[in-house]
C-alpha positions in Angstrom: -18.3 10.3 29.4 -18.1 9.6 25.9 -18.4 6.2 24.5 -15.1 4.4 23.5 -13.8 5.5 20.4 -11.6 3.2 18.3 -8.4 4.5 16.0 -9.8 5.1 12.7 -7.6 2.4 10.9 -9.2 0.0 13.1 -12.9 1.2 12.5 -12.7 1.9 9.0 -12.6 -1.3 6.8 -9.4 -1.8 4.8 -10.8 -1.6 1.3 -12.0 2.0 1.6 -9.4 4.3 0.8 -9.9 8.1 2.0 -8.4 10.7 -0.2 -7.2 8.5 -2.9 -4.3 7.4 -0.2 -2.4 4.5 -2.1 -2.9 1.2 -0.1 0.6 -0.8 1.1 0.0 -3.1 -1.5 0.1 -0.7 -4.6 2.9 1.2 -2.8 5.1 -2.2 -2.8 4.2 -2.9 -6.4 5.1 0.2 -7.6 8.4 -0.1 -6.0 9.1 -3.9 -6.5 7.9 -4.1 -10.3 10.4 -1.7 -11.9 13.2 -3.0 -9.6 12.6 -6.5 -11.2 12.2 -5.2 -14.7 15.5 -3.4 -14.1 17.1 -6.4 -12.7 15.8 -8.5 -15.5 17.0 -6.1 -18.3 20.6 -5.6 -16.8 21.0 -9.4 -16.2 23.8 -10.8 -18.4 22.5 -13.2 -20.7 
């Protein structure tokens, strides 16, 4: 029997990004920041 193998996302540290994959935080910031800027720019003064 082979030893128990955990899923890769559990075994690998969260800080290491494989293949230049975006972390969820960076992805959320890329979506949120332009939206906030657009809302601030279109806001009636």
